[in-house]
C-alpha positions in Angstrom: 0.1 0.1 0.0 1.5 3.6 -1.2 0.1 7.0 -0.1 1.6 9.6 -2.3 3.6 12.6 -1.2 0.2 15.1 -1.5 -1.6 13.0 0.9 1.0 12.0 3.4 -0.1 10.9 6.6 0.8 9.1 9.6 -0.8 5.5 10.5 0.0 4.6 14.6 -1.0 1.4 15.9 -3.6 1.1 13.1 -6.1 3.4 15.3 -5.4 6.9 14.1 -4.9 8.7 11.1 -3.9 12.3 10.5 -4.3 13.6 7.0 -1.0 16.0 6.8 -0.1 17.5 3.6 3.0 18.5 5.3 4.3 15.4 6.7 6.4 13.2 4.4 6.1 10.0 6.6 3.9 7.4 6.6 3.6 4.6 9.0 2.4 0.9 8.6 1.0 -1.8 10.7 4.1 -3.9 10.2 6.5 -1.1 10.8 7.4 -0.6 7.1 8.2 3.2 6.0 7.4 4.3 2.6 9.9 7.3 2.2 8.9 9.6 -0.4 7.0 6.9 -2.4 9.8 4.4 -2.3 10.2 1.1 -0.2 12.6 0.5 2.3 13.7 -3.3 2.4 16.3 -4.5 4.7 19.9 -5.2 3.5 20.1 -8.5 1.5 22.9 -10.6 2.5 25.8 -11.4 0.1 29.0 -13.1 -0.3 31.2 -10.2 0.3 33.5 -9.7 2.8 32.0 -10.1 6.3 35.1 -8.5 8.2 34.2 -5.2 6.0 30.8 -5.1 6.3 30.9 -5.8 9.9 33.2 -2.8 10.3 30.8 -0.6 8.1 28.0 -1.7 10.1 28.8 0.6 13.4 29.7 3.6 11.2 26.2 3.6 9.4 24.5 2.9 12.5 26.4 6.4 14.3 25.6 8.2 11.2 22.1 7.1 11.1 21.3 7.6 15.1 23.0 11.1 14.7 20.8 12.3 12.2 17.8 11.4 14.1 19.2 13.0 17.2 19.7 16.1 15.5 16.0 16.0 14.5 15.3 15.7 18.1 17.6 18.7 18.9 15.6 20.8 16.5 12.6 19.9 18.0 13.5 20.9 21.3 14.6 24.4 19.7 11.5 24.8 17.6 9.4 24.3 21.1 11.7 26.0 23.3 11.8 29.2 20.9 7.9 28.9 20.3 8.6 28.2 16.5 5.9 25.8 16.0 5.3 26.3 12.3 8.9 25.2 12.0 8.6 21.8 13.1 8.0 20.6 9.2 11.3 21.1 8.5 12.4 18.1 10.2 9.9 15.7 8.3 11.9 14.6 5.4 15.2 14.2 7.7 13.4 12.3 10.1 11.6 9.8 7.5 15.1 9.1 6.0 16.5 8.4 9.5 13.8 6.2 10.3 14.2 4.4 7.3 17.9 3.9 7.6 17.1 2.4 11.1 14.8 0.0 9.8 16.8 -1.3 7.5 19.5 -1.7 10.3 17.4 -3.2 12.7 18.7 -6.7 12.6 22.4 -5.4 12.9 21.6 -2.8 15.9 19.6 -5.7 18.0 20.0 -8.8 16.6 18.1 -10.6 19.3 15.7 -7.9 19.9 15.1 -6.5 16.5 11.5 -6.4 17.1 11.9 -4.7 20.3 13.6 -1.9 18.3 11.5 -1.6 16.0 8.7 -0.7 18.6 10.3 1.7 19.8 11.2 3.2 16.9 7.7 3.1 16.1 6.5 4.5 19.2 9.1 7.7 19.1 7.8 8.4 15.6 4.3 8.2 16.9 5.2 10.9 19.6 6.8 13.0 17.2 3.5 12.5 14.9 1.6 13.7 18.4 3.9 16.9 18.7 3.6 17.6 15.0 -0.3 17.6 15.4 -0.3 20.2 18.2 2.1 22.4 16.7 0.2 22.7 13.8 -2.8 23.8 15.8 -0.3 26.3 17.4 -0.8 24.8 20.8 2.2 25.8 22.9 1.3 24.1 26.3 0.4 20.6 24.2 3.6 21.0 22.1 5.7 21.0 25.2 3.9 18.2 26.8 4.4 16.1 23.7 8.0 17.2 23.5 8.5 15.8 26.7 7.2 12.6 25.1 9.3 12.6 22.1 12.7 12.8 24.5 11.3 10.0 26.6 10.6 7.7 23.8 14.0 8.5 21.9 15.8 7.9 24.9 14.4 4.4 24.9 15.5 4.1 21.3 18.8 4.8 22.2 19.3 2.0 24.9 19.4 -0.4 21.3 22.7 0.8 20.5 26.1 0.3 21.5 28.0 2.4 23.9 30.7 2.9 21.1 27.9 3.5 18.5 26.3 6.1 20.7 29.9 7.7 21.6 30.5 7.8 17.4 26.9 9.6 17.2 28.1 12.1 19.9 30.9 13.2 17.7 28.4 14.4 15.0 26.3 16.4 17.6 29.5 18.5 18.9 30.4 19.3 15.2 29.8 23.2 14.2 30.4 25.4 11.4 30.1 29.1 10.7 27.1 30.4 9.1 28.9 32.5 7.0 31.8 30.3 6.4 30.7 26.7 5.8 34.1 25.0 5.3 35.1 26.3 9.2 34.3 23.5 11.3 34.7 22.8 15.2 33.2 23.0 18.7 30.4 25.4 19.6 32.4 27.7 21.6 35.1 28.0 18.8 35.2 31.2 16.6 35.7 31.4 12.9 39.0 32.6 12.3 38.1 34.4 8.8 35.0 36.0 10.7 35.5 35.9 14.1 31.9 34.8 14.7 30.8 32.1 16.7 30.5 28.3 15.1 26.7 28.1 16.1 25.4 25.9 13.2 25.3 22.2 14.2 26.5 20.6 10.9 23.3 18.8 9.9 23.6 15.2 8.5 21.3 14.8 5.4 20.0 11.4 4.0 21.6 10.3 0.7 19.6 11.2 -2.5 16.9 13.4 -0.6 17.1 16.0 -2.9 18.4 18.6 -0.2 21.0 20.6 -1.5 24.9 20.1 -0.7 27.0 22.8 1.5 27.7 25.9 -1.3 24.5 25.1 -3.6 22.3 28.4 -3.5 19.0 27.2 -2.4 16.6 30.7 -2.0 15.8 32.9 -5.2 14.6 36.2 -4.7 12.5 38.8 -6.8 11.1 42.2 -6.0 8.3 44.2 -7.0 7.3 47.3 -6.6 3.9 49.3 -6.7 5.4 52.0 -9.2 8.8 53.6 -10.5 11.3 54.5 -8.2 11.6 58.1 -7.3 14.2 60.2 -5.8 13.1 61.1 -2.0 9.8 59.1 -2.4 9.3 56.5 0.0 9.0 53.5 -2.5 6.6 50.2 -1.3 7.9 47.3 -2.3 7.6 43.3 -2.4 10.3 40.8 -1.9 9.5 37.0 -2.9 11.5 34.2 -1.9 11.4 30.7 -3.4 13.0 27.5 -3.1 15.2 26.2 -6.1 12.1 24.2 -7.1 9.7 26.9 -6.9 8.1 26.3 -3.6 7.4 29.7 -1.3 10.0 30.3 1.6 8.3 31.3 4.6 9.5 32.3 8.0 9.4 29.5 9.6 11.8 28.1 6.7 14.6 30.5 8.1 16.5 30.8 11.0 16.7 34.0 13.1 20.0 35.6 13.1 20.4 39.0 15.2 17.0 39.2 15.8 16.0 38.9 12.1 15.2 36.2 9.6 15.6 38.6 6.9 18.2 41.5 6.7 18.1 43.2 3.1 21.1 45.0 2.1 20.0 47.9 -0.4 22.8 50.1 -2.8 22.5 52.0 -5.8 24.8 51.4 -8.5 27.3 54.3 -7.2 27.6 52.5 -4.0 26.7 55.4 -2.0 23.0 55.3 -0.9 22.8 52.3 1.4 19.5 50.5 3.0 19.1 47.8 5.6 15.5 46.9 6.0 13.7 44.1 7.3 11.1 43.1 5.4 7.6 41.6 7.1 5.7 38.7 6.0 2.6 39.3 4.3 -0.5 36.9 4.0 0.9 35.6 0.7 3.2 32.5 1.3 7.0 33.6 0.7 5.8 37.3 -0.1 7.4 40.0 2.2 6.7 43.8 2.3 9.1 46.9 2.9 9.8 50.1 1.8 12.8 52.4 1.2 13.3 55.8 0.2 16.1 56.2 -2.5 18.5 59.0 -2.4 20.0 58.3 -6.0 18.4 57.9 -9.6 18.2 54.3 -11.2 17.8 51.0 -10.3 18.9 49.6 -6.8 20.6 46.1 -6.0 19.4 44.0 -3.1 21.0 41.2 -1.2 18.4 39.2 0.7 20.8 37.9 3.9 19.2 34.6 4.8 19.6 31.1 6.7 17.0 28.5 5.4 16.7 25.3 6.9 17.7 22.5 7.2 21.5 23.4 6.9 21.0 26.8 8.4 24.2 28.2 6.4 24.3 31.9 5.3 23.0 32.5 1.7 22.6 36.0 -0.4 19.8 36.2 -2.4 20.5 38.9 -5.0 17.9 40.4 -7.0 17.2 44.4 -8.5 14.6 47.1 -8.3 14.4 48.3 -11.7 13.8 52.1 -12.4 12.7 54.0 -15.4 16.1 55.8 -15.1 19.6 55.9 -15.1 21.7 55.0 -12.5 24.7 56.4 -11.5 28.1 54.7 -12.0 30.6 54.2 -9.3 33.4 56.9 -9.6 34.7 57.6 -6.2 37.0 54.7 -5.5 39.2 56.4 -3.1 40.4 54.9 0.0 38.7 56.7 3.2 39.2 55.4 7.0 37.3 58.4 8.7 33.8 59.9 8.4 31.8 62.5 10.2 28.4 61.9 10.8 25.8 63.9 12.9 28.8 65.3 15.1 30.7 62.0 15.4 33.5 61.0 14.2 34.2 57.4 12.7 37.6 55.8 12.6 38.2 52.5 10.9 41.6 51.6 12.1 43.3 49.1 10.0 46.5 47.6 11.3 47.3 45.9 8.3 48.8 47.9 5.7 47.1 45.9 3.1 44.0 43.7 2.9 43.9 40.6 0.6 41.9 38.2 -0.4 41.5 34.7 1.3 43.4 36.5 4.5 41.5 37.4 7.7 41.9 41.1 8.6 41.2 42.4 11.8 39.9 45.9 11.9 38.5 48.5 14.7 35.9 50.9 14.5 36.5 54.1 16.8 33.9 56.8 17.5 35.0 59.9 19.5 32.4 63.1 19.8 33.7 66.6 18.9 35.7 67.2 22.1 37.7 64.0 20.9 36.8 62.0 23.8 35.3 58.4 23.1 31.9 57.8 22.5 30.2 55.3 24.7 26.6 55.4 24.2 25.8 53.0 21.5 22.7 51.2 21.4 21.9 47.4 20.9 21.1 47.2 17.4 20.2 43.6 16.1 21.9 42.4 19.0 25.2 43.8 18.5 26.6 47.7 18.9 27.6 48.1 15.1 27.4 46.1 11.9 29.4 46.5 9.1 28.5 45.6 5.5 30.5 46.4 2.4 29.8 46.4 -1.5 32.7 45.4 -3.8 33.1 47.0 -7.0 31.9 44.4 -8.9 28.1 45.2 -7.8 27.9 41.2 -7.4 29.7 40.5 -3.8 28.8 41.7 -0.7 30.1 41.4 3.0 28.3 41.2 6.4 30.2 41.3 9.7 29.4 41.9 13.5 31.5 42.9 16.2 33.8 40.2 18.1 32.1 38.8 21.1 28.9 37.6 22.6 25.1 38.8 21.5 24.2 42.2 23.5 20.9 41.4 24.6 20.5 43.6 27.3 18.4 46.8 25.7 19.9 48.9 28.4 23.2 48.3 27.8 25.8 50.7 26.1 28.6 50.5 23.9 31.8 51.8 22.5 34.2 54.0 21.7 36.0 51.0 20.2 34.7 47.8 18.4 36.4 45.0 16.7 35.4 43.3 13.7 37.5 40.5 11.3 37.1 40.6 7.6 37.7 38.1 5.3 37.2 39.2 1.9 36.7 37.1 -1.2 37.2 39.3 -4.1 39.6 41.8 -5.0 38.8 45.2 -5.7 37.3 48.8 -4.2 34.9 47.9 -1.4 32.4 50.6 0.0 32.0 50.0 3.4 29.2 51.1 5.9 29.5 51.2 9.5 25.6 50.7 11.0 25.3 52.2 14.7 22.1 53.2 16.6 21.9 56.1 18.9 18.9 57.5 20.7 16.8 55.2 18.9 18.2 56.2 15.3 20.6 54.6 13.1 23.3 56.4 11.9 25.5 55.2 8.7 29.1 56.0 8.1 30.7 55.2 4.7 34.5 54.6 4.4 36.8 53.0 1.3 38.6 50.0 1.1 41.1 48.5 -1.3 41.4 44.7 -1.5 44.4 43.2 -2.8 44.4 40.0 -4.9 
């Protein structure tokens, strides 16, 4: 018996059937799982090298168990953060992990494979119940059902050897920098390229799952406006986000970064008029509204800075806001490390004489008042005291950096006069760099000019 993906459902112990368009797992009375329309069968015995097979089995078990464990970690985070609509992001990975483990049941618990299958099915049933109350946005019930999920998962783990559990734990302690996915380490480590904490769990994905590989662009952006861009006039716009297969990207599909799920970096062709906006979801799936007031003629280029599930790695989805007028070219490419804005002086201190592609560079932003004293009244802005965003002369490459250190979560905290950043440029050429800070509830922008050498 097969159920197609558009009618995916959960069936537990033959007594309950939940019709679910978002789920991808179907449980049958005899413990067989159908994963995206394909039967999962137990591996066949062959005449191959038994020693090699025996060695490979614990490795495969650890990987599958770690995949399942990562799903549980994500479910906990969704419930604790009250982001219940994001639970559906784990459906396909859960299905694959459960399928792999069922196929390995005889090697995991050779004398108790029936008990292992029952424990695994019970666990999946508890996730089903959690998913149901989450879809109804019942936070209290979700917390109750999460407790059952954790309890049943503990019983699943009792069937594995200590060696397999220890090997699986290694996967759970491996994190990456969301901006530089080639950097891997412990969660307490910091990225040597940008200085940010390694806060993204390295997700284990099922083979042939259709998930993108690390480094692949998974989100596409487009923008429509209610009318042509006019200098000095607010422009109402709609951002449209889609997966590569055309599916809309909802807020539940994105990880919050520095208090926002979407950061829009908007700049004109002369790299002088910069805007940092945070669009708001509309009632239409994948659609987000925002507005900005252009100060320059011509079109504007936009980068949507997002971290989509399940990998949680940073992507810049680039698109343009067209215009009926011509934009200004980039003419000012002078290196400039000082700016004066609203009575304050901003100095970009670059200890290195030369900043090169592929080499981390430490820079410091120092802010002083008219009397030369350090300014110490910077307010938290998106969980930090300043943001740096840079646009390369190629009009394609963007950099987004935060100061070193932990997020600033206390709204009454004040910072300055000096903040340290780490730049890791990927493209040579001139870069217009903008520092954004907040003072007395208002954002202020200071522009600098950098030259990145090959």
